[in-house]
C-alpha positions as CSV (number, residue, x, y, z in Angstrom):
1,M,96.5,80.7,84.0
2,K,97.4,79.0,87.2
3,I,98.4,81.7,89.8
4,V,99.7,81.2,93.3
5,L,98.7,83.8,95.9
6,Y,101.3,84.3,98.5
7,F,99.6,86.1,101.4
8,G,101.6,87.7,104.1
9,S,102.6,90.9,106.1
10,F,106.2,90.7,104.6
11,N,107.4,92.8,107.4
12,P,110.0,92.8,105.8
13,I,110.2,90.5,102.8
14,H,113.4,88.4,102.9
15,L,115.2,85.9,100.8
16,G,113.4,83.0,102.4
17,H,110.2,84.4,100.8
18,L,111.9,84.6,97.5
19,I,113.3,81.1,97.6
20,I,109.8,79.6,98.4
21,A,108.1,81.6,95.6
22,N,110.8,80.7,93.2
23,Y,110.6,76.9,94.3
24,V,106.9,77.0,93.4
25,L,107.4,78.5,90.0
26,E,110.1,76.0,89.1
27,F,109.0,72.8,90.6
28,I,105.2,72.8,90.8
29,N,103.7,71.9,87.4
30,H,102.0,74.5,85.2
31,I,102.2,77.4,87.8
32,H,102.5,80.5,85.7
33,S,103.0,83.3,88.3
34,V,103.3,83.9,92.0
35,W,101.4,87.1,93.2
36,F,102.5,88.5,96.5
37,V,99.4,89.8,98.4
38,V,100.6,92.2,101.0
39,S,98.3,92.3,104.0
40,P,97.8,95.7,105.8
41,K,97.1,93.9,109.0
42,N,96.5,90.2,109.8
43,P,93.5,89.8,112.1
44,L,95.3,86.8,113.9
45,K,98.6,88.6,114.5
46,K,99.6,91.2,117.2
47,D,102.7,92.3,115.4
48,I,103.0,96.0,114.7
49,C,103.8,96.3,111.0
50,L,105.6,99.1,109.1
51,D,103.2,101.3,107.0
52,Y,101.7,99.2,104.2
53,E,103.2,101.5,101.5
54,H,106.8,100.7,102.8
55,R,106.2,97.0,102.8
56,I,104.7,97.1,99.3
57,K,107.7,99.1,98.0
58,M,110.2,96.6,99.5
59,V,108.3,93.6,98.0
60,R,108.4,95.3,94.6
61,Q,112.1,96.0,95.0
62,A,112.9,92.3,96.0
63,I,111.0,90.7,93.1
64,D,112.0,93.4,90.4
65,N,114.1,90.9,88.4
66,Y,111.6,88.0,88.6
67,K,109.4,88.1,85.5
68,N,106.9,85.7,86.9
69,M,106.4,87.4,90.3
70,M,104.2,90.4,91.0
71,V,102.7,92.3,93.8
72,L,98.9,92.4,94.1
73,D,98.0,95.7,95.8
74,I,94.3,95.0,96.7
75,E,93.9,94.8,100.4
76,S,94.6,98.4,100.9
77,R,91.5,99.1,99.0
78,L,89.2,96.9,101.1
79,I,87.3,97.5,104.2
80,K,88.7,96.3,107.5
81,P,89.1,93.7,108.9
82,Y,91.2,92.1,106.1
83,Y,89.8,88.6,105.9
84,T,91.4,86.3,103.3
85,I,87.9,85.3,102.1
86,H,87.0,88.8,101.2
87,T,90.2,89.4,99.3
88,L,89.8,86.2,97.4
89,N,86.3,87.2,96.3
90,H,87.6,90.5,95.0
91,I,90.6,88.8,93.2
92,E,88.2,86.3,91.5
93,K,85.9,89.1,90.3
94,Q,88.9,91.0,89.0
95,Y,90.7,88.2,87.3
96,P,87.9,85.7,86.5
97,M,89.9,83.7,83.8
98,N,92.7,82.6,86.2
99,Q,92.9,79.5,88.5
100,F,94.2,80.5,91.9
101,F,96.1,78.5,94.6
102,L,97.1,79.6,98.0
103,L,100.6,79.4,99.4
104,L,101.0,79.1,103.1
105,G,103.7,78.1,105.5
106,K,103.0,75.3,107.9
107,D,103.0,77.8,110.6
108,S,100.1,79.8,109.0
109,F,98.3,76.6,108.0
110,S,98.3,75.4,111.6
111,S,95.9,78.2,112.4
112,F,93.9,77.9,109.1
113,T,90.8,76.5,110.9
114,K,90.6,79.9,112.7
115,W,90.3,81.8,109.5
116,K,87.0,83.4,108.7
117,N,85.0,81.0,106.3
118,Y,88.0,78.6,106.1
119,Q,85.9,75.8,104.8
120,T,84.7,77.8,101.8
121,I,88.3,78.6,101.1
122,L,89.3,75.0,101.2
123,N,86.4,73.9,99.0
124,K,87.3,76.4,96.3
125,Y,91.0,76.6,96.3
126,D,94.1,74.1,96.4
127,I,96.4,75.0,99.3
128,L,100.1,74.6,98.8
129,V,101.8,74.3,102.3
130,Y,105.5,74.5,102.6
131,P,107.5,73.1,105.5
132,R,108.7,74.8,108.6
133,I,110.9,73.3,111.3
134,G,109.1,72.5,114.6
135,K,105.6,73.2,113.1
136,K,103.7,70.1,113.7
137,M,99.9,69.3,113.6
138,K,97.9,66.6,115.1
139,S,97.7,63.8,112.6
140,D,94.2,63.2,113.3
141,Q,92.9,66.6,112.1
142,P,90.4,66.1,109.3
143,I,91.9,69.0,107.4
144,L,95.2,67.2,106.8
145,K,93.2,64.5,104.8
146,Q,91.8,67.0,102.4
147,K,92.8,66.4,98.8
148,K,93.1,70.1,98.2
149,V,95.8,70.5,100.8
150,I,99.1,69.8,99.0
151,F,102.2,69.6,101.3
152,L,105.4,70.6,99.6
153,N,107.6,68.1,101.5
154,E,110.3,68.3,99.0
155,A,110.7,72.1,99.2
156,P,113.7,73.4,101.0
157,V,113.0,74.4,104.6
158,I,113.8,78.1,105.0
159,E,114.2,79.0,108.6
160,I,114.4,82.8,108.2
161,S,111.6,84.7,109.6
162,S,110.6,88.5,109.5
163,S,110.6,88.5,113.3
164,F,114.2,87.3,113.3
165,I,115.1,90.1,110.8
166,R,113.4,92.8,112.9
167,N,114.9,91.5,116.2
168,S,118.4,91.2,114.7
169,I,118.2,94.8,113.2
170,Q,117.0,96.1,116.6
171,N,120.1,94.4,118.3
172,G,122.4,96.0,115.8
173,K,123.2,92.9,113.7
174,N,124.3,93.1,110.2
175,I,122.0,90.8,108.3
176,K,122.4,92.1,104.8
177,S,122.8,88.6,103.5
178,F,119.3,87.6,104.5
179,L,117.7,90.4,102.5
180,H,117.6,91.5,98.9
181,E,120.2,94.2,98.5
182,K,117.7,96.9,97.6
183,V,115.5,96.0,100.6
184,W,118.5,96.2,103.0
185,I,119.3,99.5,101.7
186,Y,115.9,100.8,101.9
187,I,115.6,99.6,105.6
188,M,118.9,101.2,106.5
189,K,118.0,104.5,104.7
190,H,114.8,104.8,106.8
191,N,116.1,103.3,110.0
192,F,113.3,100.8,110.2
193,Y,113.2,98.2,113.0
194,I,115.8,100.0,115.0
195,T,113.3,100.3,117.9
196,T,110.1,98.2,118.6
């Protein structure tokens, strides 16, 4: 089966994440499933995340009604730091019959060459890159010419970010419409993101 791995902190997961995952399932040929790989801590980000278990639970709640989406809870069992190449190696061993793709936003892809063993990842996996407004890369970068990098230029541009969600909640804004209803209820129940 062809599986898309959607890596991220999902702090929190929002409707933009779901729209992008659904787009890949419906419009990219022969993709069977999207697996959300929730990262305990991104080595390249300084954001303070909610506890891993809370973020995992919110992702499960958000994708509950999507039969071809699932959460892959693997990085919590790996040794720090959580490098994507290590996670991919474990996934390959656990699911050797599947063909995997990576799904990245253009903002994440812009720092891809800083990833540990990025060339190994690029040689082995196709990378689907969805658009983000204002995220440009120098056109002369060799990575842009790699056949294994596929830009989803027809995908809807979703300008919702988890940092926007967090900041809005901290500022007392009602942003229920940006989140799955169960996720919103969970955040409000636990008073998440009220303070930094």
